[in-house]
mmCIF file of the protein (N, C-alpha, C, O) and its ligand, coordinates in Angstrom:
data_MODEL
# 
_entry.id   MODEL 
# 
loop_
_entity.id 
_entity.type 
_entity.pdbx_number_of_molecules 
1 polymer     1 
2 non-polymer 1 
# 
_entity_poly.entity_id                      1 
_entity_poly.type                           'polypeptide(L)' 
_entity_poly.nstd_linkage                   no 
_entity_poly.nstd_monomer                   no 
_entity_poly.pdbx_seq_one_letter_code       MAQAKTDDCKHCEGLGYVSIRDCVGSVQYESTCQMCGGTGKNEPVDNE 
_entity_poly.pdbx_seq_one_letter_code_can   MAQAKTDDCKHCEGLGYVSIRDCVGSVQYESTCQMCGGTGKNEPVDNE 
_entity_poly.pdbx_strand_id                 A 
# 
loop_
_entity_poly_seq.entity_id 
_entity_poly_seq.num 
_entity_poly_seq.mon_id 
_entity_poly_seq.hetero 
1 1  MET n 
1 2  ALA n 
1 3  GLN n 
1 4  ALA n 
1 5  LYS n 
1 6  THR n 
1 7  ASP n 
1 8  ASP n 
1 9  CYS n 
1 10 LYS n 
1 11 HIS n 
1 12 CYS n 
1 13 GLU n 
1 14 GLY n 
1 15 LEU n 
1 16 GLY n 
1 17 TYR n 
1 18 VAL n 
1 19 SER n 
1 20 ILE n 
1 21 ARG n 
1 22 ASP n 
1 23 CYS n 
1 24 VAL n 
1 25 GLY n 
1 26 SER n 
1 27 VAL n 
1 28 GLN n 
1 29 TYR n 
1 30 GLU n 
1 31 SER n 
1 32 THR n 
1 33 CYS n 
1 34 GLN n 
1 35 MET n 
1 36 CYS n 
1 37 GLY n 
1 38 GLY n 
1 39 THR n 
1 40 GLY n 
1 41 LYS n 
1 42 ASN n 
1 43 GLU n 
1 44 PRO n 
1 45 VAL n 
1 46 ASP n 
1 47 ASN n 
1 48 GLU n 
# 
loop_
_struct_asym.id 
_struct_asym.entity_id 
A 1 
B 2 
# 
loop_
_chem_comp.id 
_chem_comp.type 
_chem_comp.mon_nstd_flag 
ALA 'L-peptide linking' y 
ARG 'L-peptide linking' y 
ASN 'L-peptide linking' y 
ASP 'L-peptide linking' y 
CYS 'L-peptide linking' y 
GLN 'L-peptide linking' y 
GLU 'L-peptide linking' y 
GLY 'peptide linking'   y 
HIS 'L-peptide linking' y 
ILE 'L-peptide linking' y 
LEU 'L-peptide linking' y 
LYS 'L-peptide linking' y 
MET 'L-peptide linking' y 
PRO 'L-peptide linking' y 
SER 'L-peptide linking' y 
THR 'L-peptide linking' y 
TYR 'L-peptide linking' y 
VAL 'L-peptide linking' y 
ZN  non-polymer         . 
# 
_pdbx_entity_nonpoly.entity_id   2 
_pdbx_entity_nonpoly.name        ? 
_pdbx_entity_nonpoly.comp_id     ZN 
# 
_pdbx_nonpoly_scheme.asym_id         B 
_pdbx_nonpoly_scheme.entity_id       2 
_pdbx_nonpoly_scheme.mon_id          ZN 
_pdbx_nonpoly_scheme.ndb_seq_num     1 
_pdbx_nonpoly_scheme.pdb_seq_num     101 
_pdbx_nonpoly_scheme.auth_seq_num    101 
_pdbx_nonpoly_scheme.pdb_mon_id      ZN 
_pdbx_nonpoly_scheme.auth_mon_id     ZN 
_pdbx_nonpoly_scheme.pdb_strand_id   A 
_pdbx_nonpoly_scheme.pdb_ins_code    . 
# 
loop_
_atom_site.group_PDB 
_atom_site.id 
_atom_site.type_symbol 
_atom_site.label_atom_id 
_atom_site.label_alt_id 
_atom_site.label_comp_id 
_atom_site.label_asym_id 
_atom_site.label_entity_id 
_atom_site.label_seq_id 
_atom_site.pdbx_PDB_ins_code 
_atom_site.Cartn_x 
_atom_site.Cartn_y 
_atom_site.Cartn_z 
_atom_site.occupancy 
_atom_site.B_iso_or_equiv 
_atom_site.pdbx_formal_charge 
_atom_site.auth_seq_id 
_atom_site.auth_comp_id 
_atom_site.auth_asym_id 
_atom_site.auth_atom_id 
_atom_site.pdbx_PDB_model_num 
ATOM   1   N  N  . MET A 1 1  ? 125.115 117.714 120.970 1.00 0.00 ? 1   MET A N  1 
ATOM   2   C  CA . MET A 1 1  ? 124.562 116.419 120.740 1.00 0.00 ? 1   MET A CA 1 
ATOM   3   C  C  . MET A 1 1  ? 123.019 116.455 120.722 1.00 0.00 ? 1   MET A C  1 
ATOM   4   O  O  . MET A 1 1  ? 122.338 116.346 121.741 1.00 0.00 ? 1   MET A O  1 
ATOM   5   N  N  . ALA A 1 2  ? 122.544 116.613 119.520 1.00 0.00 ? 2   ALA A N  1 
ATOM   6   C  CA . ALA A 1 2  ? 121.100 116.697 119.347 1.00 0.00 ? 2   ALA A CA 1 
ATOM   7   C  C  . ALA A 1 2  ? 120.519 115.290 119.259 1.00 0.00 ? 2   ALA A C  1 
ATOM   8   O  O  . ALA A 1 2  ? 121.096 114.391 118.647 1.00 0.00 ? 2   ALA A O  1 
ATOM   9   N  N  . GLN A 1 3  ? 119.402 115.134 119.866 1.00 0.00 ? 3   GLN A N  1 
ATOM   10  C  CA . GLN A 1 3  ? 118.767 113.793 119.789 1.00 0.00 ? 3   GLN A CA 1 
ATOM   11  C  C  . GLN A 1 3  ? 117.631 113.864 118.740 1.00 0.00 ? 3   GLN A C  1 
ATOM   12  O  O  . GLN A 1 3  ? 116.519 114.316 119.011 1.00 0.00 ? 3   GLN A O  1 
ATOM   13  N  N  . ALA A 1 4  ? 117.956 113.423 117.618 1.00 0.00 ? 4   ALA A N  1 
ATOM   14  C  CA . ALA A 1 4  ? 116.949 113.414 116.510 1.00 0.00 ? 4   ALA A CA 1 
ATOM   15  C  C  . ALA A 1 4  ? 115.962 112.298 116.721 1.00 0.00 ? 4   ALA A C  1 
ATOM   16  O  O  . ALA A 1 4  ? 116.311 111.223 117.209 1.00 0.00 ? 4   ALA A O  1 
ATOM   17  N  N  . LYS A 1 5  ? 114.723 112.560 116.348 1.00 0.00 ? 5   LYS A N  1 
ATOM   18  C  CA . LYS A 1 5  ? 113.758 111.483 116.486 1.00 0.00 ? 5   LYS A CA 1 
ATOM   19  C  C  . LYS A 1 5  ? 113.912 110.501 115.312 1.00 0.00 ? 5   LYS A C  1 
ATOM   20  O  O  . LYS A 1 5  ? 113.827 110.838 114.131 1.00 0.00 ? 5   LYS A O  1 
ATOM   21  N  N  . THR A 1 6  ? 114.139 109.300 115.735 1.00 0.00 ? 6   THR A N  1 
ATOM   22  C  CA . THR A 1 6  ? 114.384 108.283 114.720 1.00 0.00 ? 6   THR A CA 1 
ATOM   23  C  C  . THR A 1 6  ? 113.111 107.828 114.044 1.00 0.00 ? 6   THR A C  1 
ATOM   24  O  O  . THR A 1 6  ? 113.147 107.061 113.082 1.00 0.00 ? 6   THR A O  1 
ATOM   25  N  N  . ASP A 1 7  ? 112.016 108.288 114.535 1.00 0.00 ? 7   ASP A N  1 
ATOM   26  C  CA . ASP A 1 7  ? 110.748 107.847 113.938 1.00 0.00 ? 7   ASP A CA 1 
ATOM   27  C  C  . ASP A 1 7  ? 110.369 108.704 112.738 1.00 0.00 ? 7   ASP A C  1 
ATOM   28  O  O  . ASP A 1 7  ? 109.341 108.495 112.096 1.00 0.00 ? 7   ASP A O  1 
ATOM   29  N  N  . ASP A 1 8  ? 111.210 109.651 112.465 1.00 0.00 ? 8   ASP A N  1 
ATOM   30  C  CA . ASP A 1 8  ? 110.931 110.456 111.244 1.00 0.00 ? 8   ASP A CA 1 
ATOM   31  C  C  . ASP A 1 8  ? 111.551 109.762 110.061 1.00 0.00 ? 8   ASP A C  1 
ATOM   32  O  O  . ASP A 1 8  ? 112.665 109.241 110.125 1.00 0.00 ? 8   ASP A O  1 
ATOM   33  N  N  . CYS A 1 9  ? 110.801 109.768 108.975 1.00 0.00 ? 9   CYS A N  1 
ATOM   34  C  CA . CYS A 1 9  ? 111.272 109.103 107.765 1.00 0.00 ? 9   CYS A CA 1 
ATOM   35  C  C  . CYS A 1 9  ? 112.504 109.871 107.272 1.00 0.00 ? 9   CYS A C  1 
ATOM   36  O  O  . CYS A 1 9  ? 112.447 111.090 107.115 1.00 0.00 ? 9   CYS A O  1 
ATOM   37  N  N  . LYS A 1 10 ? 113.589 109.187 107.032 1.00 0.00 ? 10  LYS A N  1 
ATOM   38  C  CA . LYS A 1 10 ? 114.797 109.840 106.619 1.00 0.00 ? 10  LYS A CA 1 
ATOM   39  C  C  . LYS A 1 10 ? 114.751 110.190 105.120 1.00 0.00 ? 10  LYS A C  1 
ATOM   40  O  O  . LYS A 1 10 ? 115.467 111.074 104.651 1.00 0.00 ? 10  LYS A O  1 
ATOM   41  N  N  . HIS A 1 11 ? 113.915 109.495 104.409 1.00 0.00 ? 11  HIS A N  1 
ATOM   42  C  CA . HIS A 1 11 ? 113.828 109.713 102.966 1.00 0.00 ? 11  HIS A CA 1 
ATOM   43  C  C  . HIS A 1 11 ? 113.189 111.076 102.676 1.00 0.00 ? 11  HIS A C  1 
ATOM   44  O  O  . HIS A 1 11 ? 113.630 111.796 101.780 1.00 0.00 ? 11  HIS A O  1 
ATOM   45  N  N  . CYS A 1 12 ? 112.170 111.415 103.425 1.00 0.00 ? 12  CYS A N  1 
ATOM   46  C  CA . CYS A 1 12 ? 111.474 112.684 103.157 1.00 0.00 ? 12  CYS A CA 1 
ATOM   47  C  C  . CYS A 1 12 ? 111.663 113.617 104.354 1.00 0.00 ? 12  CYS A C  1 
ATOM   48  O  O  . CYS A 1 12 ? 111.046 114.681 104.407 1.00 0.00 ? 12  CYS A O  1 
ATOM   49  N  N  . GLU A 1 13 ? 112.515 113.230 105.323 1.00 0.00 ? 13  GLU A N  1 
ATOM   50  C  CA . GLU A 1 13 ? 112.747 114.018 106.486 1.00 0.00 ? 13  GLU A CA 1 
ATOM   51  C  C  . GLU A 1 13 ? 111.498 114.354 107.262 1.00 0.00 ? 13  GLU A C  1 
ATOM   52  O  O  . GLU A 1 13 ? 111.361 115.452 107.802 1.00 0.00 ? 13  GLU A O  1 
ATOM   53  N  N  . GLY A 1 14 ? 110.602 113.414 107.312 1.00 0.00 ? 14  GLY A N  1 
ATOM   54  C  CA . GLY A 1 14 ? 109.348 113.543 108.083 1.00 0.00 ? 14  GLY A CA 1 
ATOM   55  C  C  . GLY A 1 14 ? 108.326 114.435 107.389 1.00 0.00 ? 14  GLY A C  1 
ATOM   56  O  O  . GLY A 1 14 ? 107.335 114.826 108.005 1.00 0.00 ? 14  GLY A O  1 
ATOM   57  N  N  . LEU A 1 15 ? 108.543 114.755 106.154 1.00 0.00 ? 15  LEU A N  1 
ATOM   58  C  CA . LEU A 1 15 ? 107.596 115.608 105.458 1.00 0.00 ? 15  LEU A CA 1 
ATOM   59  C  C  . LEU A 1 15 ? 106.445 114.837 104.898 1.00 0.00 ? 15  LEU A C  1 
ATOM   60  O  O  . LEU A 1 15 ? 105.343 115.370 104.768 1.00 0.00 ? 15  LEU A O  1 
ATOM   61  N  N  . GLY A 1 16 ? 106.681 113.552 104.553 1.00 0.00 ? 16  GLY A N  1 
ATOM   62  C  CA . GLY A 1 16 ? 105.666 112.773 103.935 1.00 0.00 ? 16  GLY A CA 1 
ATOM   63  C  C  . GLY A 1 16 ? 105.675 112.825 102.437 1.00 0.00 ? 16  GLY A C  1 
ATOM   64  O  O  . GLY A 1 16 ? 104.976 112.078 101.752 1.00 0.00 ? 16  GLY A O  1 
ATOM   65  N  N  . TYR A 1 17 ? 106.506 113.746 101.938 1.00 0.00 ? 17  TYR A N  1 
ATOM   66  C  CA . TYR A 1 17 ? 106.578 113.827 100.431 1.00 0.00 ? 17  TYR A CA 1 
ATOM   67  C  C  . TYR A 1 17 ? 107.985 114.259 100.108 1.00 0.00 ? 17  TYR A C  1 
ATOM   68  O  O  . TYR A 1 17 ? 108.727 114.758 100.954 1.00 0.00 ? 17  TYR A O  1 
ATOM   69  N  N  . VAL A 1 18 ? 108.315 114.056 98.893  1.00 0.00 ? 18  VAL A N  1 
ATOM   70  C  CA . VAL A 1 18 ? 109.668 114.406 98.437  1.00 0.00 ? 18  VAL A CA 1 
ATOM   71  C  C  . VAL A 1 18 ? 109.542 115.376 97.254  1.00 0.00 ? 18  VAL A C  1 
ATOM   72  O  O  . VAL A 1 18 ? 108.641 115.251 96.424  1.00 0.00 ? 18  VAL A O  1 
ATOM   73  N  N  . SER A 1 19 ? 110.439 116.319 97.198  1.00 0.00 ? 19  SER A N  1 
ATOM   74  C  CA . SER A 1 19 ? 110.395 117.278 96.099  1.00 0.00 ? 19  SER A CA 1 
ATOM   75  C  C  . SER A 1 19 ? 111.165 116.673 94.907  1.00 0.00 ? 19  SER A C  1 
ATOM   76  O  O  . SER A 1 19 ? 112.302 116.221 95.041  1.00 0.00 ? 19  SER A O  1 
ATOM   77  N  N  . ILE A 1 20 ? 110.525 116.684 93.785  1.00 0.00 ? 20  ILE A N  1 
ATOM   78  C  CA . ILE A 1 20 ? 111.155 116.148 92.578  1.00 0.00 ? 20  ILE A CA 1 
ATOM   79  C  C  . ILE A 1 20 ? 111.500 117.325 91.690  1.00 0.00 ? 20  ILE A C  1 
ATOM   80  O  O  . ILE A 1 20 ? 110.671 118.179 91.373  1.00 0.00 ? 20  ILE A O  1 
ATOM   81  N  N  . ARG A 1 21 ? 112.724 117.326 91.318  1.00 0.00 ? 21  ARG A N  1 
ATOM   82  C  CA . ARG A 1 21 ? 113.220 118.405 90.408  1.00 0.00 ? 21  ARG A CA 1 
ATOM   83  C  C  . ARG A 1 21 ? 113.702 117.833 89.091  1.00 0.00 ? 21  ARG A C  1 
ATOM   84  O  O  . ARG A 1 21 ? 114.344 116.783 89.046  1.00 0.00 ? 21  ARG A O  1 
ATOM   85  N  N  . ASP A 1 22 ? 113.388 118.527 88.043  1.00 0.00 ? 22  ASP A N  1 
ATOM   86  C  CA . ASP A 1 22 ? 113.877 118.086 86.746  1.00 0.00 ? 22  ASP A CA 1 
ATOM   87  C  C  . ASP A 1 22 ? 115.366 118.316 86.635  1.00 0.00 ? 22  ASP A C  1 
ATOM   88  O  O  . ASP A 1 22 ? 115.967 119.031 87.437  1.00 0.00 ? 22  ASP A O  1 
ATOM   89  N  N  . CYS A 1 23 ? 115.937 117.709 85.646  1.00 0.00 ? 23  CYS A N  1 
ATOM   90  C  CA . CYS A 1 23 ? 117.408 117.795 85.541  1.00 0.00 ? 23  CYS A CA 1 
ATOM   91  C  C  . CYS A 1 23 ? 117.851 119.225 85.337  1.00 0.00 ? 23  CYS A C  1 
ATOM   92  O  O  . CYS A 1 23 ? 118.963 119.600 85.707  1.00 0.00 ? 23  CYS A O  1 
ATOM   93  N  N  . VAL A 1 24 ? 116.956 120.042 84.732  1.00 0.00 ? 24  VAL A N  1 
ATOM   94  C  CA . VAL A 1 24 ? 117.294 121.464 84.522  1.00 0.00 ? 24  VAL A CA 1 
ATOM   95  C  C  . VAL A 1 24 ? 116.855 122.294 85.674  1.00 0.00 ? 24  VAL A C  1 
ATOM   96  O  O  . VAL A 1 24 ? 117.219 123.466 85.766  1.00 0.00 ? 24  VAL A O  1 
ATOM   97  N  N  . GLY A 1 25 ? 116.057 121.709 86.589  1.00 0.00 ? 25  GLY A N  1 
ATOM   98  C  CA . GLY A 1 25 ? 115.653 122.403 87.778  1.00 0.00 ? 25  GLY A CA 1 
ATOM   99  C  C  . GLY A 1 25 ? 114.471 123.340 87.541  1.00 0.00 ? 25  GLY A C  1 
ATOM   100 O  O  . GLY A 1 25 ? 114.130 124.142 88.411  1.00 0.00 ? 25  GLY A O  1 
ATOM   101 N  N  . SER A 1 26 ? 113.860 123.242 86.398  1.00 0.00 ? 26  SER A N  1 
ATOM   102 C  CA . SER A 1 26 ? 112.731 124.114 86.109  1.00 0.00 ? 26  SER A CA 1 
ATOM   103 C  C  . SER A 1 26 ? 111.418 123.557 86.575  1.00 0.00 ? 26  SER A C  1 
ATOM   104 O  O  . SER A 1 26 ? 110.534 124.297 87.007  1.00 0.00 ? 26  SER A O  1 
ATOM   105 N  N  . VAL A 1 27 ? 111.282 122.217 86.488  1.00 0.00 ? 27  VAL A N  1 
ATOM   106 C  CA . VAL A 1 27 ? 110.023 121.576 86.849  1.00 0.00 ? 27  VAL A CA 1 
ATOM   107 C  C  . VAL A 1 27 ? 110.142 120.987 88.245  1.00 0.00 ? 27  VAL A C  1 
ATOM   108 O  O  . VAL A 1 27 ? 110.991 120.130 88.488  1.00 0.00 ? 27  VAL A O  1 
ATOM   109 N  N  . GLN A 1 28 ? 109.302 121.437 89.155  1.00 0.00 ? 28  GLN A N  1 
ATOM   110 C  CA . GLN A 1 28 ? 109.320 120.882 90.497  1.00 0.00 ? 28  GLN A CA 1 
ATOM   111 C  C  . GLN A 1 28 ? 107.924 120.500 90.891  1.00 0.00 ? 28  GLN A C  1 
ATOM   112 O  O  . GLN A 1 28 ? 106.944 121.211 90.665  1.00 0.00 ? 28  GLN A O  1 
ATOM   113 N  N  . TYR A 1 29 ? 107.889 119.294 91.514  1.00 0.00 ? 29  TYR A N  1 
ATOM   114 C  CA . TYR A 1 29 ? 106.597 118.901 92.051  1.00 0.00 ? 29  TYR A CA 1 
ATOM   115 C  C  . TYR A 1 29 ? 106.801 118.037 93.233  1.00 0.00 ? 29  TYR A C  1 
ATOM   116 O  O  . TYR A 1 29 ? 107.901 117.530 93.454  1.00 0.00 ? 29  TYR A O  1 
ATOM   117 N  N  . GLU A 1 30 ? 105.779 117.852 94.000  1.00 0.00 ? 30  GLU A N  1 
ATOM   118 C  CA . GLU A 1 30 ? 105.927 117.057 95.243  1.00 0.00 ? 30  GLU A CA 1 
ATOM   119 C  C  . GLU A 1 30 ? 105.291 115.714 95.020  1.00 0.00 ? 30  GLU A C  1 
ATOM   120 O  O  . GLU A 1 30 ? 104.157 115.604 94.553  1.00 0.00 ? 30  GLU A O  1 
ATOM   121 N  N  . SER A 1 31 ? 106.040 114.702 95.361  1.00 0.00 ? 31  SER A N  1 
ATOM   122 C  CA . SER A 1 31 ? 105.533 113.338 95.227  1.00 0.00 ? 31  SER A CA 1 
ATOM   123 C  C  . SER A 1 31 ? 105.442 112.658 96.577  1.00 0.00 ? 31  SER A C  1 
ATOM   124 O  O  . SER A 1 31 ? 106.328 112.827 97.414  1.00 0.00 ? 31  SER A O  1 
ATOM   125 N  N  . THR A 1 32 ? 104.399 111.903 96.801  1.00 0.00 ? 32  THR A N  1 
ATOM   126 C  CA . THR A 1 32 ? 104.246 111.211 98.078  1.00 0.00 ? 32  THR A CA 1 
ATOM   127 C  C  . THR A 1 32 ? 105.433 110.241 98.289  1.00 0.00 ? 32  THR A C  1 
ATOM   128 O  O  . THR A 1 32 ? 105.800 109.473 97.399  1.00 0.00 ? 32  THR A O  1 
ATOM   129 N  N  . CYS A 1 33 ? 105.997 110.307 99.469  1.00 0.00 ? 33  CYS A N  1 
ATOM   130 C  CA . CYS A 1 33 ? 107.158 109.517 99.780  1.00 0.00 ? 33  CYS A CA 1 
ATOM   131 C  C  . CYS A 1 33 ? 106.660 108.021 99.828  1.00 0.00 ? 33  CYS A C  1 
ATOM   132 O  O  . CYS A 1 33 ? 105.710 107.648 100.516 1.00 0.00 ? 33  CYS A O  1 
ATOM   133 N  N  . GLN A 1 34 ? 107.400 107.234 99.034  1.00 0.00 ? 34  GLN A N  1 
ATOM   134 C  CA . GLN A 1 34 ? 106.992 105.822 98.988  1.00 0.00 ? 34  GLN A CA 1 
ATOM   135 C  C  . GLN A 1 34 ? 107.641 105.096 100.119 1.00 0.00 ? 34  GLN A C  1 
ATOM   136 O  O  . GLN A 1 34 ? 107.267 103.951 100.376 1.00 0.00 ? 34  GLN A O  1 
ATOM   137 N  N  . MET A 1 35 ? 108.608 105.685 100.833 1.00 0.00 ? 35  MET A N  1 
ATOM   138 C  CA . MET A 1 35 ? 109.256 104.997 101.934 1.00 0.00 ? 35  MET A CA 1 
ATOM   139 C  C  . MET A 1 35 ? 108.363 104.900 103.141 1.00 0.00 ? 35  MET A C  1 
ATOM   140 O  O  . MET A 1 35 ? 108.374 103.917 103.883 1.00 0.00 ? 35  MET A O  1 
ATOM   141 N  N  . CYS A 1 36 ? 107.580 105.963 103.317 1.00 0.00 ? 36  CYS A N  1 
ATOM   142 C  CA . CYS A 1 36 ? 106.711 105.983 104.514 1.00 0.00 ? 36  CYS A CA 1 
ATOM   143 C  C  . CYS A 1 36 ? 105.203 106.085 104.119 1.00 0.00 ? 36  CYS A C  1 
ATOM   144 O  O  . CYS A 1 36 ? 104.319 106.112 104.975 1.00 0.00 ? 36  CYS A O  1 
ATOM   145 N  N  . GLY A 1 37 ? 104.970 106.136 102.850 1.00 0.00 ? 37  GLY A N  1 
ATOM   146 C  CA . GLY A 1 37 ? 103.599 106.151 102.350 1.00 0.00 ? 37  GLY A CA 1 
ATOM   147 C  C  . GLY A 1 37 ? 102.953 107.532 102.588 1.00 0.00 ? 37  GLY A C  1 
ATOM   148 O  O  . GLY A 1 37 ? 101.729 107.647 102.547 1.00 0.00 ? 37  GLY A O  1 
ATOM   149 N  N  . GLY A 1 38 ? 103.754 108.569 102.835 1.00 0.00 ? 38  GLY A N  1 
ATOM   150 C  CA . GLY A 1 38 ? 103.223 109.881 102.982 1.00 0.00 ? 38  GLY A CA 1 
ATOM   151 C  C  . GLY A 1 38 ? 102.927 110.222 104.439 1.00 0.00 ? 38  GLY A C  1 
ATOM   152 O  O  . GLY A 1 38 ? 102.358 111.277 104.720 1.00 0.00 ? 38  GLY A O  1 
ATOM   153 N  N  . THR A 1 39 ? 103.294 109.370 105.343 1.00 0.00 ? 39  THR A N  1 
ATOM   154 C  CA . THR A 1 39 ? 103.027 109.631 106.762 1.00 0.00 ? 39  THR A CA 1 
ATOM   155 C  C  . THR A 1 39 ? 104.169 110.452 107.389 1.00 0.00 ? 39  THR A C  1 
ATOM   156 O  O  . THR A 1 39 ? 103.977 111.146 108.387 1.00 0.00 ? 39  THR A O  1 
ATOM   157 N  N  . GLY A 1 40 ? 105.369 110.354 106.772 1.00 0.00 ? 40  GLY A N  1 
ATOM   158 C  CA . GLY A 1 40 ? 106.470 111.042 107.327 1.00 0.00 ? 40  GLY A CA 1 
ATOM   159 C  C  . GLY A 1 40 ? 107.130 110.372 108.500 1.00 0.00 ? 40  GLY A C  1 
ATOM   160 O  O  . GLY A 1 40 ? 108.094 110.877 109.075 1.00 0.00 ? 40  GLY A O  1 
ATOM   161 N  N  . LYS A 1 41 ? 106.588 109.216 108.844 1.00 0.00 ? 41  LYS A N  1 
ATOM   162 C  CA . LYS A 1 41 ? 107.062 108.440 109.978 1.00 0.00 ? 41  LYS A CA 1 
ATOM   163 C  C  . LYS A 1 41 ? 107.769 107.196 109.469 1.00 0.00 ? 41  LYS A C  1 
ATOM   164 O  O  . LYS A 1 41 ? 107.349 106.561 108.501 1.00 0.00 ? 41  LYS A O  1 
ATOM   165 N  N  . ASN A 1 42 ? 108.860 106.870 110.157 1.00 0.00 ? 42  ASN A N  1 
ATOM   166 C  CA . ASN A 1 42 ? 109.534 105.687 109.796 1.00 0.00 ? 42  ASN A CA 1 
ATOM   167 C  C  . ASN A 1 42 ? 108.940 104.528 110.641 1.00 0.00 ? 42  ASN A C  1 
ATOM   168 O  O  . ASN A 1 42 ? 109.493 104.128 111.665 1.00 0.00 ? 42  ASN A O  1 
ATOM   169 N  N  . GLU A 1 43 ? 107.825 104.030 110.174 1.00 0.00 ? 43  GLU A N  1 
ATOM   170 C  CA . GLU A 1 43 ? 107.096 103.025 110.893 1.00 0.00 ? 43  GLU A CA 1 
ATOM   171 C  C  . GLU A 1 43 ? 107.817 101.694 110.815 1.00 0.00 ? 43  GLU A C  1 
ATOM   172 O  O  . GLU A 1 43 ? 108.285 101.291 109.750 1.00 0.00 ? 43  GLU A O  1 
ATOM   173 N  N  . PRO A 1 44 ? 107.905 100.996 111.979 1.00 0.00 ? 44  PRO A N  1 
ATOM   174 C  CA . PRO A 1 44 ? 108.486 99.708  112.021 1.00 0.00 ? 44  PRO A CA 1 
ATOM   175 C  C  . PRO A 1 44 ? 107.623 98.667  111.235 1.00 0.00 ? 44  PRO A C  1 
ATOM   176 O  O  . PRO A 1 44 ? 106.397 98.739  111.157 1.00 0.00 ? 44  PRO A O  1 
ATOM   177 N  N  . VAL A 1 45 ? 108.361 97.729  110.683 1.00 0.00 ? 45  VAL A N  1 
ATOM   178 C  CA . VAL A 1 45 ? 107.660 96.717  109.904 1.00 0.00 ? 45  VAL A CA 1 
ATOM   179 C  C  . VAL A 1 45 ? 107.023 95.677  110.826 1.00 0.00 ? 45  VAL A C  1 
ATOM   180 O  O  . VAL A 1 45 ? 107.718 94.922  111.507 1.00 0.00 ? 45  VAL A O  1 
ATOM   181 N  N  . ASP A 1 46 ? 105.699 95.652  110.834 1.00 0.00 ? 46  ASP A N  1 
ATOM   182 C  CA . ASP A 1 46 ? 104.998 94.702  111.661 1.00 0.00 ? 46  ASP A CA 1 
ATOM   183 C  C  . ASP A 1 46 ? 104.069 93.850  110.785 1.00 0.00 ? 46  ASP A C  1 
ATOM   184 O  O  . ASP A 1 46 ? 102.846 93.956  110.872 1.00 0.00 ? 46  ASP A O  1 
ATOM   185 N  N  . ASN A 1 47 ? 104.643 93.049  109.982 1.00 0.00 ? 47  ASN A N  1 
ATOM   186 C  CA . ASN A 1 47 ? 103.855 92.190  109.076 1.00 0.00 ? 47  ASN A CA 1 
ATOM   187 C  C  . ASN A 1 47 ? 103.742 90.793  109.550 1.00 0.00 ? 47  ASN A C  1 
ATOM   188 O  O  . ASN A 1 47 ? 103.346 89.901  108.800 1.00 0.00 ? 47  ASN A O  1 
ATOM   189 N  N  . GLU A 1 48 ? 104.081 90.585  110.778 1.00 0.00 ? 48  GLU A N  1 
ATOM   190 C  CA . GLU A 1 48 ? 104.013 89.203  111.249 1.00 0.00 ? 48  GLU A CA 1 
ATOM   191 C  C  . GLU A 1 48 ? 102.624 88.937  111.815 1.00 0.00 ? 48  GLU A C  1 
ATOM   192 O  O  . GLU A 1 48 ? 102.344 87.828  112.270 1.00 0.00 ? 48  GLU A O  1 
HETATM 193 ZN ZN . ZN  B 2 .  ? 109.025 109.395 103.890 1.00 0.00 2 101 ZN  A ZN 1 
# 
């Protein structure tokens, strides 16, 4: 029973970026995760 930190962004697994691969897998580049804005943290929404 591992206790994973829930504050890590699940979209990029806390990396802050996501690897984009072309359909053929030849072109790869890293794009900033738009889910966490590149922080790698799953920040709570505090817009109030
Ligand atoms: Zn992210």
